[in-house]
N, C-alpha and C positions, 0 to 999 in steps of 0.2 A: 556241322561237319561230322561225317560218320566216324565212329570209333575205329581205330586201327586194329583193335582186338577182335577176333572173329566171335560172333555171338555164341556159336555153339561150344566155344571154349572159355568164354568169359563167365558164364553162369556156373555156380558150384553144382557139381553132380554128385551122385551117390558114392562114387569111388574116389572123390577128390580128397586128397590128404589135407591136413592142417597146414602144411608147408605150402601147397599149391593154392590154398585159400589166401594165405598171406601174400603170395605173389600177385594174386588178382587184386588184393587191396592196394598193394604197392603201385600197381599200374594205374589204378583209379586215382590214387594220390598224385601220381605224376601228371595225369590229365587235368585234374581239378584243382589240387592243392598247389602244384608248381607251375601249372599252365605250360608244360613243355610241348614241343612240337609233335605233330602226329608221326613224323618220321622217327623221332627219338623213342616215342612210346612203342611204335611198331618194332623197333630194333630191340628194346628191352624185352618185349613180349617173346620174340624169337629166342633170344639168348636164355632168358629165365625159364622158358617152357622146356628147353633142352636140359637145363640144370634140374628142374623139378622132376622130369621123367627119369634122369640119371639117378637121382637121389631115391626116387620111389622104387626103382629096380633093386636098390641096395637095402631096402627096407627102412630108409630115412623118411619119416613122415611129419616130423616136427622141427621147428627152427632150433630148439634146444639140442638136437641131435647133430647139428652141423659142427664138425670139428676139423682140425688140420689134416687128419688122416683122410677124411672124405674129400677135402680140397685137393689133396695130393693125387688121389685116384681120379678125381675129375679132370685135373690138368693132364694127366696121362691119357685120359679118354679123349680129350680135345686134341692132343698132339697126335694121336693115332687114328683119329676119326677119318674114315675113308668111305663116304656113301657110295652107293652103286652108281648113281648119276651125279657127277660133281662138275658144275660149270659156273662161271661167273667170277667177279672180282674177289670173292671171299676165298677162292681156292687157288693153290699154287700149281706148278706144272706137274707135280706128283699127285694131284687131285686131293691132297690133304688140306686141312685148314691152314691158311697163312697165319704166321705168328701174330700179325696185327689183329686178325680176326679172333684168334684165341684170346688175345688181350681184351678185346671188346666184350667177350663173354665174362671175363673176370671183372671188368669195370662195372658191368651191369650187376654182377653178383655183389660187389662191394657196395654199390648204391643201395641195393635191396637190404643188405645187412645193416647199413647205416640207418635206413628207414626203420627197421625193426628195433634197433638200439634206442632210437628216439621215442619209440612207442612203449619203451620199457619191457620189451619182450626178450627173454633170455635166448642168446644165440652167440655165435662166434663173433669176436670183434673184427670189424672190417679192416682195421689196420694191419691185421695178421696176414692178410693176403697180399703178397708182394707180386708186382708185375715184372716180368722179364723185360729187358731193354729191347725195344724194337730196332731192327736194322735201319740204318740211315736211308731215308727215302730218296729215290732217284727222281729228280725233277726233269721232265721232258719239256722242252720249249722250242719255239721256232726261231731261227736266225732271221735277220732282216731280209736277206735274199729270199728265204723261204716264204716269209710273209708276203713279199711282193708277188711271188709266183702264185700264192693262194689267192690273193685279191684279184690278180690279173686273170685267173682261171674263170672267174665269174663272167668274163666277156664271151665265153663260149656258150653260155645259156641263150638260146634263140628267143625266148619269150621275154619281152622287155620288163614286164612287171615282176616276174619271178627273178629276173636278173638283178633288178634294183633292190628287191627284197633281200636276196641272198648276200649281195654286196654290203647292204646296211647291217645285216646280222653279223657278218665277219668283222666289219669295222667297229660295231658297237661292242662286241665281245673283247676285241683287242684294246679298245680305248678306255674301257671301264673295268675290266677284270671281273665282270659279273659271272656268278654261277649260272649254269644253264637253266636251272629251275627259276632263278630270278629273272632271267631274260624272257622265259616263256610266260611269266605272269605279268609282264609289262602291259599297261594300257596306254592308249593314245594320250589321254588327258593327264597322264603322270609326267609327261616329258615336256620340259621347258626348253624349246630349241633356240630361243633367243639368248637365254643365259647359259645354254648348253650344260644343263644339269638337271637332276631329279633325285628324289629320295626313294630308296628301295628297302624292303623289309627282308632281311636276311636270316641266317640261322638264329634260333632262339628268339625269333620275332623282333630282332633288334633293327632299328632304323639307322641307315647311314646315307650320307650324301654322296652321290656319284656324278662324275663329270665326263662330258663327251668331248672328243677332239673335234676340231673343225671339220675334218674329213668325215667323221661319223655323223655329226649333226647334219651336214649337207647331204649325205647319203640317205638318211631318214627322211629329210625333206623331199627329196626327189622321189623316193618310194611312196610316200603318203600322197603326193600330188597325183599319182596314177591310180589311187584307190577311189572307188565310187561306192563302196559298201558302207554299212552302218555299224560294222563290228567295232567294239571298244578295244579289241586286242591290237597291240602294236604290230605284231607279225602274224599273218594268217596264211592259210593254205590257198593257193591259186591253182589247184589241180584241174579245174574245169576251164582254164583259159585256153589251153591249146594242147594238141596231142603230145607234143614233146614233153612238156612239163607234167602232163598227166601220167605218162608212162613212168616217168622217173620218180614221181612222188607217190605212186600207188603202193609202193613197198614201205612207205614211211610209217605205217601203222595208223591206228585210229586216232585222229586229231581231236582236240577239245571242241565240242559243239556249243555254239552260243546263239540263242534266239535274239534276233534283232528286229525291232519295230513291231507294228501291229500285224504285219503280214505273216509273222512267224517264220520268215526266211532265216536260214541258218548260214553263218560264216564260221569257218574253222580256224580256231586259234592253234598255232603250232605247239606241239608237245615237246618236252625235252628230247624225246627219242627222235622226233622229226628233225629237230635242229642238229642232232648228232649225225644223222645220215646226210643231211645237206652238207655238212662239213666234210664228211668222208667222201662224198661225190667230188668236191672241188680239190681235195687232196689227191685223188686219183687222176683228175684232169691236169693237175699241176705237177704230177710226177714226184710227189712227196712220199717217200717210202716209210717214214715214221708213222707210228700209230698216233693219230691226232684226234683229240676229242675236244669238246668245248672247254674242258678244264686245261688243255694245253694252251689255249689262248689266254686263259687266266694266269697260267705260269708265265707266258710270254709277256704279258702286261707287267707283272711284278718284276721280272728279270730286266725288262727294258728300263723301268724306272730306276732300279738299283745300279744298273750299268751306267746310267747317265747322271748319277750323283745323288739320287734321292736318299734320305735317311730311312733306316729300317722302321722306325716308329711311324713315320708318315705312311709308308707302304702298308704297315699293319692296319692302320686306320682305313685306308682306301680299300683294302681287301676285306675288311670286316672281320679280322681275326680277333678272337677274344683273348688270345695269349700270344705274346711275342715269340714264344717258342715255336709256334706253328709257322710264323713268318721266317724264322731263321733257317728253314730248309733251303732258302735261296742264297744264303751268304757264301757258301762254298763254291758257287759258280759265278759269283758277281763281284768278288773282291778284287777290283782292278788295282787297288792300292798295293796289295801283296804281290800281284803280278809285276807291277812296275818296280818294286823293291828287288824282286828276284832278278829281273833283267839288268838292273842298275849295279847290283853288288855281287852277284854270283860269278865265281870263276875268273875274277879279275886278275889274280896272281898269275895264273897259267897263261893268260892272254898278253902279258907284258913282254 
């Protein structure tokens, strides 16, 4: 697998400071020593590269020169950071870095300082960097009526194979709570449709058991029965089937190419971006005005379980959350018990 650290910035150069050299060492340690995911290493690279450049501009070239005054200036820099072109999930409406993104920078810096401490390199103690409390996350999910409209919208797709595929994608996302990257990586031989379950490798390369609903399993069966290709991917592009589908999927971006068989024929496995745009298409057809992403269906999966009485620890396991704190973002919208208590006991004196 290719390293997420660009080659031209990974190798030490003539102007590289001692601090930047240690940052490169830390990233290699994350890759080899801790076996962290490529996504995590790439994020650390971005955040620490920014810190290294900031420190260098202030004349800080060694870990021993990192102090609380530098951290204070860095936090101000992050809070006031307004690049010329700012777009994407890391930026707010004012085009500055969101608080949670600023925190990610500090988390990466603390991890780096912790690494230096373990290597007996003199530097600032990582515990001295405090993280501001993030604002409570707003969880967007689909109501049951909206889910029905979303599923029904697939009936408007004229090509049968694409229709069966898209319906299977929606049902699978809702019945499993998979992350979009996990869905895109599914292979046909991974799925046990008889037992309606399979194992997926999630964040941190952790394995977890995933269960399919009867509707999702049946949808996948019907879709696969229409497939005549040799691709191992569970969900592939069918842009060459008909003009209607071709026009709609042309904008999906470049899908993953996979050689199949001795002929060298290629089938296209859907990318996360392609799946995102498929969902957007059916939200438009269903008249759903919310911003819906694959993760919205993951939220809907968790919300549905909790609203129907599932305990939060079980939902944590099904979602593959490492910490219960992550799962607790759903409790403020799903605590039916508190709602019932409010209705039963509130304002009874005035109603007598």
